[in-house]
C-alpha positions in Angstrom: -19.3 -10.8 -16.8 -18.2 -12.0 -13.3 -20.5 -14.7 -11.9 -21.8 -14.8 -8.4 -19.0 -15.9 -5.9 -16.7 -15.8 -8.9 -13.7 -14.1 -10.3 -12.0 -13.4 -13.6 -8.7 -12.2 -14.9 -7.5 -10.4 -18.0 -4.0 -9.6 -19.1 -2.6 -6.8 -21.2 -0.8 -7.4 -24.5 2.7 -8.8 -24.7 5.5 -7.1 -22.7 7.3 -6.7 -26.0 7.3 -3.4 -27.9 7.4 0.2 -26.7 6.2 1.3 -23.3 2.6 2.4 -23.1 0.7 3.8 -20.2 -2.8 4.8 -19.3 -5.6 3.9 -16.9 -8.6 1.5 -16.8 -12.0 1.9 -15.3 -14.8 -0.4 -14.2 -18.3 0.5 -15.4 -20.9 -1.9 -13.9 -24.2 -2.4 -15.7 -27.2 -0.5 -14.4 -28.3 -1.8 -11.0 -25.1 -3.8 -10.6 -22.2 -3.1 -8.2 -18.6 -2.9 -9.4 -16.3 -5.9 -8.7 -13.3 -5.6 -6.3 -10.6 -5.0 -8.9 -6.9 -5.6 -8.6 -4.2 -4.7 -11.1 -0.9 -6.6 -11.0 2.2 -5.0 -12.6 5.0 -7.2 -13.9 8.4 -6.0 -15.0 10.2 -8.5 -17.4 13.5 -7.1 -18.8 15.0 -9.6 -21.3 12.2 -12.0 -20.7 13.0 -12.5 -17.0 10.5 -11.5 -14.3 12.2 -9.3 -11.7 9.4 -7.5 -10.0 5.7 -7.6 -9.5 3.3 -5.3 -7.5 -0.4 -5.2 -7.1 -2.9 -2.5 -6.4 -6.6 -2.4 -5.7 -9.0 -0.4 -7.8 -9.1 3.1 -6.3 -12.1 5.1 -5.2 -12.1 8.7 -6.6 -10.8 11.2 -4.1 -10.0 14.9 -4.0 -7.1 14.9 -1.6 -4.5 12.6 -0.1 -1.1 12.2 1.5 1.5 9.5 0.7 4.8 8.4 2.1 7.7 9.9 0.2 11.3 8.7 -0.1 13.7 10.3 -2.6 17.3 9.4 -2.1 19.9 6.8 -3.1 18.4 3.7 -4.6 14.8 4.5 -3.5 12.4 6.8 -5.2 8.6 7.3 -5.0 6.2 7.8 -7.9 2.6 8.7 -8.3 0.0 8.3 -11.1 -3.1 10.4 -11.1 -6.0 9.8 -13.5 -8.7 12.3 -14.2 -11.9 10.4 -15.5 -14.0 13.5 -15.6 -15.1 15.5 -18.7 -13.4 18.6 -17.4 -9.7 19.3 -16.4 -8.4 18.7 -12.9 -6.4 21.3 -11.1 -3.9 19.6 -8.8 -2.2 21.4 -5.9 0.6 19.7 -4.0 3.4 20.2 -1.4 6.0 18.2 0.4 6.7 17.9 4.2 10.0 17.1 5.9 10.6 15.1 9.0 10.1 18.1 11.3 6.6 18.9 9.8 7.8 21.8 7.7 6.1 22.1 4.3 8.0 23.1 1.2 8.0 22.6 -2.6 4.4 23.6 -3.2 3.1 23.7 -6.8 0.3 23.1 -9.2 -0.4 21.1 -12.3 -3.3 20.4 -14.6 -4.6 17.0 -15.9 -6.8 17.2 -18.9 -10.3 15.6 -19.2 -10.0 11.8 -19.3 -6.2 12.0 -19.1 -3.6 11.0 -16.5 -0.1 11.9 -15.4 2.6 9.6 -13.9 6.0 10.7 -12.7 8.5 10.2 -9.9 8.2 12.8 -7.2 11.7 14.2 -8.0 10.7 14.8 -11.6 8.5 17.5 -13.2 5.9 18.6 -12.4 6.6 17.8 -8.7 10.4 18.4 -8.4 10.7 17.1 -4.9 14.0 16.6 -2.9 15.5 14.2 -0.5 14.2 16.1 2.5 10.6 15.0 1.7 8.9 12.5 4.0 5.4 13.0 2.6 3.6 14.3 -0.5 0.2 15.9 -0.1 -2.1 16.7 -3.0 -5.6 18.1 -3.6 -7.7 18.2 -6.8 -10.5 20.4 -8.0 -12.5 17.3 -9.1 -12.4 13.7 -7.9 -9.5 11.7 -9.3 -7.9 8.3 -8.9 -4.3 8.1 -7.5 -1.7 5.4 -7.3 1.6 5.8 -5.4 4.4 3.4 -5.9 7.8 3.0 -4.2 10.7 2.0 -6.5 14.0 0.4 -5.5 16.9 -0.2 -7.8 18.7 -3.2 -6.4 22.4 -4.2 -6.4 22.2 -5.5 -10.0 20.1 -2.6 -11.3 16.8 -4.4 -11.2 13.7 -2.2 -10.8 11.6 -3.4 -7.8 8.1 -2.0 -7.1 6.0 -1.7 -4.0 2.5 -0.2 -3.9 1.8 2.4 -1.2 -1.5 3.5 0.4 -3.0 7.0 0.3 -3.8 8.6 3.7 -7.0 10.6 3.8 -6.2 14.1 5.0 -7.6 15.0 8.4 -10.0 12.0 8.4 -8.0 9.7 10.7 -9.1 6.6 12.5 -8.8 6.5 16.3 -8.5 2.7 16.4 -5.3 0.7 16.7 -3.7 -0.8 13.6 -2.7 -4.4 12.9 -0.6 -5.6 10.1 -1.0 -9.4 10.0 2.5 -10.3 8.9 6.1 -9.3 9.2 9.2 -11.3 8.4 12.7 -10.7 9.6 15.9 -12.7 9.7 17.1 -15.4 7.3 17.5 -12.8 4.6 14.2 -11.0 5.3 13.7 -7.5 6.5 10.4 -5.6 7.1 10.1 -1.8 7.1 7.1 -0.2 8.7 6.0 3.2 7.1 3.7 5.5 9.1 2.1 8.6 7.7 0.5 11.3 9.9 -2.8 12.3 8.2 -3.4 15.3 10.5 -2.0 18.8 11.1 -1.0 17.9 14.7 1.8 15.8 16.1 0.8 12.2 17.0 2.4 9.6 19.2 1.8 5.9 19.9 3.4 2.5 20.4 4.7 0.2 17.7 5.0 -3.5 18.4 7.1 -5.8 16.1 9.5 -8.6 17.0 9.9 -7.4 20.6 8.5 -5.0 23.2 6.5 -2.0 21.8 8.4 1.2 21.4 7.1 4.8 21.3 6.9 6.8 18.1 6.4 10.5 17.4 5.3 11.8 14.0 5.4 15.5 13.2 2.4 17.1 11.6 1.8 16.0 8.0 5.1 14.0 8.1 6.0 10.3 8.2 8.5 8.0 9.8 10.0 4.6 9.0 11.3 1.8 11.2 13.2 -1.3 10.1 13.2 -4.7 11.7 16.4 -6.3 12.9 17.4 -8.8 10.1 19.9 -10.7 12.3 19.4 -14.3 13.1 16.9 -17.0 11.9 13.7 -16.2 10.2 11.0 -14.8 12.5 7.4 -13.9 11.6 4.5 -12.3 13.5 2.1 -9.4 13.5 2.7 -5.6 13.8 0.6 -3.5 16.1 0.3 0.3 16.1 -1.5 1.8 19.1 -2.1 5.5 19.3 -1.4 6.6 22.9 -0.1 9.7 24.7 3.4 9.7 26.1 2.4 11.4 29.3 -0.1 10.2 31.9 -2.4 12.1 34.2 -5.7 13.8 33.6 -7.9 12.3 30.9 -6.6 13.2 27.5 -8.4 13.2 24.1 -8.0 10.1 21.9 -5.1 10.3 19.5 -5.5 9.5 15.8 -3.7 6.6 14.3 -1.2 6.9 11.4 -1.7 5.3 8.0 0.5 2.3 8.2 2.1 0.1 5.5 5.0 -2.3 5.2 7.8 -3.2 2.8 9.1 -6.8 2.8 12.6 -7.2 1.5 14.4 -10.5 0.8 18.2 -10.5 0.2 20.0 -13.5 -1.2 23.7 -13.6 -1.8 24.0 -9.9 -1.1 21.4 -9.0 -3.7 17.9 -7.7 -3.0 15.8 -10.1 -5.1 12.3 -9.1 -4.1 10.3 -6.3 -2.4 6.6 -6.2 -1.7 4.3 -4.6 0.8 1.0 -4.5 2.5 -1.2 -1.7 3.9 -3.2 -1.9 7.0 -6.7 -3.3 6.6 -9.9 -3.1 8.6 -10.6 -5.8 11.2 -13.4 -7.9 9.6 -15.3 -11.1 10.2 -15.3 -12.4 6.7 -13.6 -11.5 3.4 -12.8 -12.8 -0.1 -9.5 -12.8 -1.9 -8.4 -13.6 -5.4 -6.0 -16.6 -5.5 -4.0 -18.4 -8.2 -2.1 -21.7 -8.4 -0.6 -23.2 -11.5 0.4 -26.8 -12.1 4.1 -26.0 -12.1 3.6 -24.1 -8.8 5.3 -21.1 -10.3 2.3 -19.0 -9.1 1.0 -19.6 -5.6 -1.1 -17.5 -3.2 -0.4 -17.2 0.5 -2.5 -15.5 3.2 -1.6 -14.2 6.7 -4.4 -14.0 9.3 -4.0 -12.2 12.7 -6.5 -12.8 15.5 -7.0 -9.5 17.3 -9.5 -11.0 19.8 -8.8 -12.5 23.2 -10.7 -15.6 22.3 -9.5 -18.3 19.8 -10.8 -18.0 16.3 -12.1 -20.9 14.2 -11.5 -20.2 10.5 -13.7 -21.6 7.7 -12.3 -21.7 4.2 -14.6 -21.9 1.2 -13.3 -22.4 -2.4 -15.5 -21.6 -5.4 -14.5 -23.2 -8.7 -16.5 -21.1 -11.0 -14.9 -21.1 -14.5 -12.4 -23.5 -15.8 -8.8 -22.1 -16.2 -9.8 -19.2 -13.9 -8.4 -18.5 -10.5 -10.4 -19.6 -7.4 -11.9 -17.1 -5.0 -11.3 -18.0 -1.4 -13.8 -16.9 1.3 -12.9 -16.9 5.0 -15.3 -16.6 8.0 -14.4 -16.6 11.6 -16.0 -17.6 14.9 -16.0 -16.0 17.4 -13.0 -13.7 17.3 -12.4 -10.8 14.9 -9.5 -11.0 12.4 
């Protein structure tokens, strides 16, 4: 039971014991809507927290495309859950940086079952040339991609990745409300082409915007310059044609996400990321703060309007020992 304007949190059993995996589903009561669910993964070898990543509850889909990186210390994994009473037939293929497809295959997920594997493992068996992984299913499924990085002391760091809808792109520009670079921080911007055509545009981050080109079904990555003192700001991705002249049709935008990396003493101690979100006028987030300040919640807000924005914060203390939902509204600009 989640009260109005409220929130709740539940934890799995102790991290001790053998590894288990599976999937969870929300089932709202008749006439009620599902809550906005978030799952937070924590990795604690020898009782020490080394990595956390969070994902939002996924809508069921029948196709998608994700950023893929398979080489060196970085790998990409995907989990696919089939909540249906019949088997799901999954077809997939990889695409390289030039837009060439390869490594196609199929696999089957039984009724109410799931699979989870790195993309260079069976049943996918991808290679380092991959820039994206595209899949389709015979029935609606839930999918979760994850980027994994093994750092300089062999810690396993996780970053959730978004899924690009195939051939259903947005024509609007993209804003990521936060990047951080310098002072040990680096931000990588990942862009996936959800279409079968090449796309171009401008990326703005920590300097003048630069053109990008993404081959069909492929993806590209750019990294901020980590030199100097800490700098923060917003990232803008604007789909535009490289050439000028006669009126040209609007270009689709890529699916954009970021990976924040913090290096201390030559060791990558944390990685996390965000995906692009819709521009909205109000929203609600789950927040936590404990008395020892070991857990804190931060928020980044970017004003995409030409007018100044006045932000109203509302805290709802609903249930003792539960996290507080935070609601923001704006006036008059969009965020």
